[in-house]
C-alpha angles and dihedrals in degrees: 000000000000091000089053092050092049090051092052090050092052091048092053092047092050093053088049090055092048092046091049092053091051089054094051091053095048097065093049093055091048091050093051091049093049089050090051092048091050092048090053092048091050087053094048090048090049091049089056089059094053125093113247121233116188131003121299116228145136093273098044126107111235123212133161099225117199119202107226096154096112091243137066116269116228100177142021130183133173132203140170116257094245088068127083102201129057118232126238121302112283094210119086118253114282092013119137126188101213122224109269095017126115128227131197098238121200123188126179112203118223116254096260135132118266085247133027133193120266109249092222091050119029092193094056123086125206127198112241115227131174124260123200129199123193126187116212127211093258091053097258114142122218117201122192112201087206133022107183104212094165093054102042108104097206117304132046130187122213113214135182123198135153089002089301123116117208141152135239121207146143110261117235090209103051104011090232128133110253134199123187095197096110090044092048093047092054092047091050094051091048091050092048091049090048088052095049090049092049090050091051093051094048090051090050091049092049090051095050092047091051091050090048090053094049089051089051097046093047114116122187107239117243115261116246120190106240121236112237116224124176101230093207098045120108121183102234091204123210119297125187108238094199095258115168121194111240121246110239113211113230118231117238118263116253115233129220095245098063146330094272123049113250092021123129116260119246118228 
């Protein structure tokens, strides 16, 4: 009997311990849930204070974009890498994203495949990436060769140093902090080299065209017989030397009556 009572006491004690442990865990879970909920609410409240760029919809990428360029941003545009021209400014007329401020940025990608065929080679596929262009208050234009909407966890910081624009963010894939400065520096150098080569080629083409036009417009001059003139010769002209023609005395005529005029005739 005593053994049975003792077993019951031990059993009740064990249940109390187990129940007590469960009660200790429950408040910890609730505290974590409350903290997470509070964190989300704080973010939502903060988002309400951000200026909005782009249109929010179910297909849009959403990024909290902080301006760390050192200047206000007056225009932003995004395109896919297979396009040559940027679309219109995504910011509303008169809007400015102040330096140091953050905007809730929405971008809806065009309905296009992840890769497209190269126009110069229909058998070659190229991966499509997103390019961003931002205009600063002083008129400078920042161009990013790649803006990884898919890999940005939540926030991205747009920076501008040494005439190079780049972004910093936390990767969804790896969880690591990422900076695209080195990538953008290389892309800028490559673009400048291509532009210089194109300018040189254009200059050479213009020079060749000018030379060709000069050859085509050349006309051989018409030949004219030169007039020879002795540079040392001077026409002396005619000068009267004072010559007077001499007077010739005429001999007296001889008559028939004699040799001498007035003489007697000889019979």
